[in-house]
N, C-alpha and C positions, 0 to 999 in steps of 0.2 A: 895487733895481729896474734892469733892463737899460736902457741908454741907447738911445733911439730912433734908428734909422739913416735917413740922408738919401740917397736914390738919387743926387742930384746930386753930393753929396760923394764917394760911392763911385766914380762915374764920373771925378771929378776925380783921385782917387788912382790909378785904373787908367791914366788918360791920363798922369799924371806918371811912373808906373812905366815905361811904354813909353818915354817920353823919356829917362829916366835910364838905363835898360838899354841903349837904343840908343847912348848916349854912353859908358857906362862898363862895360857888360857885366853878367852875372848876379851879379857880386860887389858891385854897387853897394849902398851902405848904405841901410837903410830910412829912416834919419834924413834923408838927402838926398831921398828920394822924398817924405817928409812935407813937407819944406820947399818942394819944387817944387809940391806940391799945395796949399800954404798951409794945412796943418793941423798940429796938434800930433802928436808921435810917438805918444802914447797914443791919439789919435783913429784913427790908421792901424790900430792893433792891435784897435780895436773892430770894424772892418770886416773885417780880415784878420789873424787871431790869430797867424800866423807867415808867414815868407817863402815857404814852399812853397805855402801856401794862396793867397797873393797871386799867385805865378807861375802856378799852375794856373787861377785865375780870370782872369788877364790873357790867358792863352793862349786860353781859351774866348771871352772878350769880343772879341778881335781876330778870331778865326776866324768867329764869328757875324756880325760886322760885314761882313767880306769876303764871306762866303757870301750874305748878304742882298743886298749890292750886286750881285753877279754874277747871282744868281737873278732879280732884278727886271729885269735888262737883256735877258734871253733872250726873243726873239720865237718862242714855241713852235710857231706855225703855219708858220714859215719852213722853208726847206731846211736840211740839216745844216750846210753851210758857213756860212750866214748866222747860224745859232744859235751856232756856235762862235766866229765872228768877233765877235759882239756880246758874248759872254762874255769873250773875250780883251781887248777894248777896255775893258770895265768893270773887269776885273782889273788891267790895267796902269795905268789911270787912277787907281784906288784906291791902288795902290802909290806912284805919283808924288805924289799928294795927301797921303799919310800915311806919310812916310818913317820916322818913329820907330816907328810900329806895325809896319811891314814889317820893319825891322831887329830889333826886339825879338822878333817872331814867329819869325824865322829862327834866333835864338839859343835861344829856348824850345823850338823843334821838335827840336833835337838834344840837349836837356838831359835827364838821367835824373831830374830833379826833377819832370818832368811825368809823371803817373801813367798807366798803361795805360787806366784808366777815363776819365781826362780826354781822352786821345787818341781813344778810341772815341766819346765824346760829341762831340768836335770834328769827327768825320766825318759826323755827322748833318746832313742837309740837302744833302750833296754827292752823294748817290746818283744824282740826276738828271743831274748833270754827268758822273759816271763812265759812266752809261748812254749819254750822248751821245757821249763819247769812244770807247766800245766800238763803237758803230754806225759811227762814222767810220773807225775803224782796222780794222774787221772783215776787209777785203781787203788791208790794207797790210802792210808788213814787220814791224810789231810786233803783229800780230793775236794771237799766242800769248803775248805778254808779260803778266805780271800787271798789273792796273789800277794798283796802287801804283807799279810801275816806270814805266809810261807817264806817270803823274802827276808823278813825280819829274823825268822828262825835260822835260816841259812847264814845270815850275817853274824848272828851270835856265835854260831859254830866256827865260822871263818875267822872271827876276831880271836877266839881262843886258839885256833890252829896257828894263826900268824904270830901270836904272842909266843907260843911255845917253839915255833920254828926259829924265831929270832933269838930266843934264849939258848937253843940247842942246835946250832947250824949243822953240826955233824950228823944229826938225825932228822934234818929238815924234810927230806923226801919221805921218810917213814911217817913222820907226824902229819905231813900233807895227806898221805894215803889214809891214815886213821880218820882225819877230819872228813875226807871225801866219803869214806864208808859210813860214817855217822850220818851224813846228809843223805846219802843214797838210801840207807835203811829207813830213815825218817820219812822219805818221800814214797818209798815203794813197799814197805812192810805191810803184811796183811794184818787187819785188825783182829784182836782176840775174839773168840766166840762171844756173841752178845754185844760186842762193842759197835758192830756195824749199825744195828738198829738204834742204839743210843746216839751214835754219831749223826745219823740221819735226822733224829729229833733235834739235836743241838743245832744242826745246820739251818733249821727253820727260824731260829732265833736270831735277833740282831746282836752282833758283837758289841 
């Protein structure tokens, strides 16, 4: 008879996995994850039969948590700048409050152990955000860039912003504002004279 699974225990294992991966990387032993979650090694494998399944489930768990936080913060009746700023503040606040999950997600995102199917599932729920960014950047210098490229640029700025917010909590709100203005400027700044034509030419090439 299959052992009944406890959702609270499952979440505890995922939380422990994020913490251990953040500290030791993807090579961290499952035995340490089990100890951190305060469960037996065998119990971990009841929930996650192997490490790849654990990693893929953790990736989705963190992605969903972040997406839910950001989505709930967006005032959809507000202007585009206000919507993006609310999203940015929720994103960076989550990153500062959940450093282990953020670091684990960064490692999982570049790992070939995360399947294409998992990555595709992880994108569900962010379509609204991509649409928002697309509307904002429609007249800016990155208007012809793929959405994934623009998202990667924003993520790089967000990572820098969150790192500095965590190091200087007294100035966190100011640093968050600086990061937002950097992103807003990158999305909306007018190209320099002559750059528009060159950008159009580059946009016809494959990245």
